[in-house]
Rosetta silent file (secondary structure, phi, psi, omega in degrees, C-alpha in Angstrom):
SEQUENCE: XXXXXXXXXXXXXXXXXXXXXXXXXXXXXXXXXXXXXXXXXXXXXXXXXXXXXXXXXXXXXXXXXXXXXXXXXXXXXXXXXXXXXXXXXXXXXXXXXXXXXXXXXXXXXXXXXXXXXXXXXXXXXXXXXXXXXX
SCORE:     score description
SCORE:     0.000 S_00000001
   1 L     0.000  -36.565  177.777   -0.723   -3.655  -18.434 S_00000001
   2 H   -58.769  -49.072  178.010   -2.463   -6.975  -19.153 S_00000001
   3 H   -57.448  -42.139  176.829    0.633   -8.800  -17.922 S_00000001
   4 H   -61.123  -41.622 -176.344    0.730   -6.734  -14.760 S_00000001
   5 H   -68.995  -38.625  179.227   -2.961   -7.498  -14.097 S_00000001
   6 H   -65.880  -40.726  179.798   -2.364  -11.209  -14.700 S_00000001
   7 H   -68.553  -41.714  177.648    0.597  -11.313  -12.363 S_00000001
   8 H   -64.006  -40.143  179.647   -1.377   -9.415   -9.615 S_00000001
   9 H   -62.572  -43.148  179.101   -4.288  -11.808  -10.036 S_00000001
  10 H   -63.881  -45.103  179.615   -2.084  -14.799   -9.741 S_00000001
  11 H   -63.835  -38.564 -179.300   -0.338  -13.441   -6.635 S_00000001
  12 H   -64.834  -40.641  177.526   -3.678  -12.576   -5.102 S_00000001
  13 H   -61.109  -31.991  179.892   -4.931  -16.147   -5.653 S_00000001
  14 H   -75.714  -36.731  179.004   -1.816  -17.410   -3.898 S_00000001
  15 H   -82.749  -11.072 -174.164   -2.336  -14.984   -0.908 S_00000001
  16 L   -61.262  140.563  179.669   -6.086  -15.550   -0.558 S_00000001
  17 L  -133.963  103.911 -175.946   -7.321  -16.665    2.823 S_00000001
  18 H   -61.570  -26.330 -176.186  -10.974  -17.813    2.849 S_00000001
  19 H   -67.990  -13.031  177.771  -11.120  -17.581    6.620 S_00000001
  20 H   -81.804   -9.993  171.998  -11.198  -13.827    6.457 S_00000001
  21 L    84.727   11.778  178.776  -14.683  -13.849    4.879 S_00000001
  22 L  -101.771  131.806  179.803  -13.903  -11.867    1.792 S_00000001
  23 L   -58.882  142.819 -177.594  -14.992  -13.291   -1.526 S_00000001
  24 H   -56.934  -43.113 -175.513  -12.094  -14.427   -3.835 S_00000001
  25 H   -64.690  -43.475  176.138  -13.309  -12.293   -6.806 S_00000001
  26 H   -61.385  -41.431  179.801  -13.423   -9.181   -4.623 S_00000001
  27 H   -68.538  -42.974  179.459   -9.961   -9.836   -3.157 S_00000001
  28 H   -65.886  -44.471  179.635   -8.433  -10.486   -6.633 S_00000001
  29 H   -57.073  -48.700 -179.764  -10.171   -7.359   -8.084 S_00000001
  30 H   -57.409  -41.560 -177.860   -8.774   -5.201   -5.239 S_00000001
  31 H   -70.611  -39.447 -178.695   -5.216   -6.555   -5.737 S_00000001
  32 H   -69.396  -44.767  177.569   -5.385   -5.979   -9.543 S_00000001
  33 H   -59.474  -44.731  177.124   -6.696   -2.435   -9.136 S_00000001
  34 H   -58.951  -40.766  179.102   -3.981   -1.729   -6.583 S_00000001
  35 H   -68.769  -38.960  179.433   -1.259   -3.015   -8.831 S_00000001
  36 H   -66.930  -41.533  175.612   -2.596   -0.988  -11.727 S_00000001
  37 H   -67.160  -37.749  175.949   -2.749    2.180   -9.666 S_00000001
  38 H   -61.439  -43.945  179.998    0.798    1.594   -8.369 S_00000001
  39 H   -66.796  -40.442  177.412    2.090    1.241  -11.981 S_00000001
  40 H   -58.044  -44.245  176.736    0.157    4.384  -12.949 S_00000001
  41 H   -60.755  -43.701  179.896    1.851    6.344  -10.129 S_00000001
  42 H   -57.947  -47.303 -178.910    5.207    4.951  -11.113 S_00000001
  43 H   -61.941  -39.966 -178.209    4.723    6.119  -14.693 S_00000001
  44 H   -72.430  -34.498  177.821    3.654    9.640  -13.573 S_00000001
  45 H   -64.829  -41.590  176.705    6.622    9.864  -11.167 S_00000001
  46 H   -61.670  -46.378  177.740    8.934    8.951  -14.047 S_00000001
  47 H   -58.051  -46.464  179.772    7.221   11.548  -16.275 S_00000001
  48 H   -63.572  -44.100  175.913    7.601   14.208  -13.613 S_00000001
  49 H   -55.077  -50.105  178.479   11.267   13.263  -13.143 S_00000001
  50 H   -63.531  -37.409  179.972   11.871   13.594  -16.871 S_00000001
  51 H   -64.905  -33.425  176.690    9.911   16.937  -16.949 S_00000001
  52 H   -68.630  -36.313 -174.844   12.269   18.263  -14.238 S_00000001
  53 H   -75.539  -36.063 -175.667   15.287   17.234  -16.208 S_00000001
  54 L  -126.355  163.991  175.043   14.112   18.671  -19.538 S_00000001
  55 L   -79.201  150.605 -178.503   11.713   21.383  -20.662 S_00000001
  56 L  -138.496  150.369  179.211    8.257   20.193  -21.586 S_00000001
  57 L   -58.694  -28.057 -178.460    5.341   21.744  -23.373 S_00000001
  58 L   -82.149  -15.483 -177.280    3.353   21.179  -20.117 S_00000001
  59 L    91.079  154.564 -176.449    6.050   22.876  -18.109 S_00000001
  60 L   -70.603  148.134 -179.777    8.250   21.263  -15.498 S_00000001
  61 L   -83.471  152.938  176.946    6.661   19.686  -12.505 S_00000001
  62 L   -75.119  157.128 -175.585    7.625   20.927   -9.095 S_00000001
  63 H   -66.163  -32.674  179.516    9.989   18.868   -7.031 S_00000001
  64 H   -60.959  -44.817 -177.876    7.271   18.550   -4.365 S_00000001
  65 H   -64.937  -40.948  177.487    4.881   16.891   -6.763 S_00000001
  66 H   -64.164  -39.984  178.799    7.472   14.394   -7.924 S_00000001
  67 H   -65.557  -33.378 -179.816    8.459   13.533   -4.396 S_00000001
  68 H   -64.619  -38.262 -179.070    4.833   12.828   -3.407 S_00000001
  69 H   -67.017  -47.464  179.964    4.416   10.210   -6.081 S_00000001
  70 H   -60.519  -41.090  177.156    7.714    8.619   -5.173 S_00000001
  71 H   -58.248  -42.648  176.985    6.790    8.714   -1.451 S_00000001
  72 H   -58.073  -42.832 -178.342    3.488    6.902   -2.235 S_00000001
  73 H   -69.343  -40.450 -179.734    5.440    4.156   -4.028 S_00000001
  74 H   -66.162  -38.074 -178.080    7.913    3.810   -1.117 S_00000001
  75 H   -66.614  -43.713 -178.751    4.986    3.615    1.329 S_00000001
  76 H   -66.114  -36.207  177.622    3.220    0.918   -0.810 S_00000001
  77 H   -64.680  -43.154 -176.208    6.526   -1.018   -1.041 S_00000001
  78 H   -65.812  -40.990  178.344    7.037   -0.755    2.727 S_00000001
  79 H   -63.350  -39.604 -178.513    3.385   -1.955    3.325 S_00000001
  80 H   -67.254  -23.907  179.503    3.910   -4.858    1.018 S_00000001
  81 H   -87.714   -8.903  175.638    6.944   -5.957    3.052 S_00000001
  82 L   -67.614  147.738  171.662    4.958   -6.008    6.358 S_00000001
  83 L   -57.402  145.227 -175.244    3.801   -9.414    7.595 S_00000001
  84 H   -58.571  -36.167  176.239    0.326  -10.070    6.292 S_00000001
  85 H   -61.978  -45.823  178.735   -1.361  -10.061    9.744 S_00000001
  86 H   -67.348  -33.596  177.822   -0.014   -6.587   10.504 S_00000001
  87 H   -66.936  -40.195  179.902   -0.865   -5.315    7.049 S_00000001
  88 H   -64.784  -44.290 -179.523   -4.432   -6.694    7.475 S_00000001
  89 H   -57.585  -46.734 -179.913   -4.749   -4.947   10.879 S_00000001
  90 H   -64.320  -37.015 -179.730   -3.677   -1.597    9.412 S_00000001
  91 H   -64.672  -40.596  178.014   -6.019   -2.069    6.456 S_00000001
  92 H   -66.657  -44.123 -173.962   -8.965   -2.794    8.829 S_00000001
  93 H   -76.272  -48.244 -174.293   -8.161    0.117   11.150 S_00000001
  94 H   -87.078  -46.496 -177.597   -7.047    2.763    8.658 S_00000001
  95 H   -82.292  -37.286 -174.986   -8.676    2.002    5.358 S_00000001
  96 L   -98.525  -11.623  175.768  -11.909    0.483    6.534 S_00000001
  97 L    68.624   28.464  175.139  -12.211    2.536    9.725 S_00000001
  98 L   -75.026  159.199  175.278  -13.000   -0.409   12.002 S_00000001
  99 L   -88.558  161.812 -179.719  -12.286   -0.167   15.733 S_00000001
 100 H   -61.713  -35.515 -175.974   -9.558   -1.921   17.627 S_00000001
 101 H   -65.529  -45.884  179.234  -12.213   -3.725   19.635 S_00000001
 102 H   -61.008  -49.006 -177.518  -13.908   -5.148   16.469 S_00000001
 103 H   -63.470  -43.973  178.138  -10.582   -6.260   14.923 S_00000001
 104 H   -58.569  -40.324 -178.456   -9.514   -7.787   18.263 S_00000001
 105 H   -66.852  -38.304 -179.730  -12.751   -9.693   18.527 S_00000001
 106 H   -67.667  -36.639 -179.033  -12.336  -11.114   15.006 S_00000001
 107 H   -85.404  -15.293 -177.756   -8.777  -12.132   15.786 S_00000001
 108 L    81.287   24.181  179.441   -9.497  -13.405   19.269 S_00000001
 109 L  -125.305  166.773  179.423   -7.128  -10.975   20.915 S_00000001
 110 L   -75.512  159.256  176.455   -7.631   -7.906   23.186 S_00000001
 111 H   -66.877  -21.980  177.701   -7.897   -4.429   21.769 S_00000001
 112 H   -70.721  -37.569  176.243   -4.717   -3.568   23.676 S_00000001
 113 H   -61.264  -41.719  175.774   -2.898   -6.312   21.664 S_00000001
 114 H   -62.496  -45.909 -178.747   -4.308   -4.832   18.458 S_00000001
 115 H   -61.752  -39.652 -177.822   -3.191   -1.371   19.441 S_00000001
 116 H   -68.391  -45.866 -178.423    0.339   -2.702   20.286 S_00000001
 117 H   -62.450  -42.113  176.994    0.628   -4.528   16.863 S_00000001
 118 H   -58.594  -48.363 -179.490   -0.626   -1.370   15.119 S_00000001
 119 H   -63.883  -39.647  176.063    1.925    0.858   16.833 S_00000001
 120 H   -58.697  -48.180 -175.824    4.703   -1.663   16.042 S_00000001
 121 H   -65.606  -39.865  179.782    3.661   -1.795   12.326 S_00000001
 122 H   -67.167  -40.759  175.446    3.496    1.983   12.111 S_00000001
 123 H   -61.670  -38.980  177.598    7.034    2.266   13.616 S_00000001
 124 H   -63.897  -44.045 -178.440    8.320   -0.257   11.065 S_00000001
 125 H   -62.252  -49.001 -178.642    6.641    1.720    8.247 S_00000001
 126 H   -57.007  -39.362 -178.394    8.135    4.971    9.520 S_00000001
 127 H   -69.238  -32.858 -176.526   11.626    3.481    9.645 S_00000001
 128 H   -83.646  -31.871 -176.186   11.342    2.148    6.084 S_00000001
 129 H   -88.095  -21.625 -174.665    9.762    5.293    4.591 S_00000001
 130 L   -51.829  127.330 -175.739   11.931    7.792    6.375 S_00000001
 131 L   -83.137  144.246  173.793   13.659   10.043    3.862 S_00000001
 132 L   -67.647  149.584 -179.250   17.372   10.733    4.303 S_00000001
 133 L   -69.666  137.374  179.476   18.213   14.212    5.501 S_00000001
 134 L   -84.702    0.000    0.000   19.256   16.617    2.700 S_00000001
């Protein structure tokens, strides 16, 4: 876990952009916590997968629970592959609840342009996350 945290901190220091106004320590802390949570979810998804294959004293997990953890990991992977400006726009709009007008003002573009980039990023995410038909 320590190795994972060190790797996430190093990557965050490489990706850091001071012009965004976020302190470096806060940015690195967020990235480290995100990496740790991702690993935690991966471990639980693996444990649920194993519980489905064998009997466990805790009882087998339902297929739905296992798929939700895997789906979260797929979504996180797809988000990580988005260009950083699009990922930042989604973070501002979805996670922080800012308006398109505020984000557009900060980027120096219209709220319509922010909306268009948001829609495009969501379409890309949907395409990457879409599960194959059973």
